[in-house]
C-alpha positions in Angstrom: -31.1 -20.1 -35.4 -30.9 -20.1 -31.6 -31.2 -16.8 -29.8 -29.1 -15.7 -26.8 -29.7 -12.8 -24.5 -28.1 -11.1 -21.5 -30.8 -10.4 -18.9 -30.3 -7.9 -16.0 -32.4 -8.5 -12.9 -32.1 -7.1 -9.3 -29.6 -8.8 -7.0 -31.9 -10.2 -4.3 -31.6 -13.4 -2.3 -34.5 -14.9 -4.2 -33.0 -14.0 -7.6 -29.6 -15.3 -6.5 -31.2 -18.8 -6.2 -31.4 -18.9 -10.1 -28.5 -21.1 -11.2 -26.8 -22.1 -14.4 -28.7 -24.8 -16.3 -32.1 -23.7 -14.8 -35.0 -23.5 -17.2 -36.5 -20.0 -17.3 -39.2 -18.1 -19.2 -39.1 -14.5 -20.3 -42.6 -12.9 -20.2 -43.6 -9.8 -22.1 -45.9 -8.1 -24.5 -45.4 -10.9 -27.1 -46.0 -13.9 -24.9 -43.7 -16.3 -23.2 -40.2 -17.2 -24.5 -38.6 -20.3 -22.8 -34.9 -20.7 -22.4 -32.1 -21.9 -20.2 -29.5 -20.1 -18.1 -26.0 -20.7 -19.6 -24.0 -18.4 -17.3 -24.8 -16.5 -14.1 -22.8 -13.4 -13.6 -22.8 -11.9 -10.1 -23.2 -8.3 -9.3 -20.2 -6.2 -8.6 -19.3 -2.5 -7.9 -19.5 -1.6 -11.6 -22.9 -3.3 -12.2 -25.2 -3.8 -9.2 -27.6 -6.1 -11.2 -27.4 -9.9 -11.4 -26.8 -10.9 -15.1 -28.0 -14.1 -16.7 -26.8 -15.2 -20.1 -29.7 -17.2 -21.6 -30.0 -19.5 -24.6 -33.6 -19.4 -25.8 -35.4 -22.5 -27.1 -35.2 -23.0 -30.9 -38.8 -22.1 -31.5 -38.4 -18.6 -29.9 -38.6 -15.7 -32.5 -36.4 -12.6 -32.1 -39.5 -10.4 -31.8 -40.6 -12.3 -28.7 -37.7 -10.7 -26.8 -39.0 -7.2 -27.4 -40.7 -5.6 -24.4 -39.9 -8.4 -22.0 -40.8 -7.4 -18.4 -40.5 -10.5 -16.3 -38.2 -13.6 -15.9 -39.8 -16.7 -14.3 -38.2 -19.8 -12.9 -40.2 -22.7 -11.6 -39.3 -25.1 -8.8 -38.9 -23.1 -6.6 -40.8 -20.2 -8.2 -39.0 -17.0 -8.8 -40.6 -14.1 -10.6 -38.2 -11.2 -11.3 -38.6 -7.9 -13.0 -36.3 -7.6 -16.0 -34.3 -4.3 -15.7 -32.7 -4.7 -19.1 -32.4 -7.3 -21.9 -29.6 -7.3 -24.5 -29.8 -9.7 -27.5 -26.4 -11.3 -28.2 -25.2 -12.1 -31.6 -27.3 -11.6 -34.8 
């Protein structure tokens, strides 16, 4: 089963450089969970955060998404604090 998540990060110029199809990693208490940005949802007057719809790699377990604190993208490097993470689907 492939996991998907909606990740909320601060809307900063650095974080806005993350684009759809970028490879990213979620980092937390249970290690590193690699994935890919499917959809980037810009901030608006209702939700000031930047939202990223991620599809995690097949080998990522659901428990690895518990207590995630950082989102990392390489080339160029972006390290963002995760404000909130919502698992999508099952």
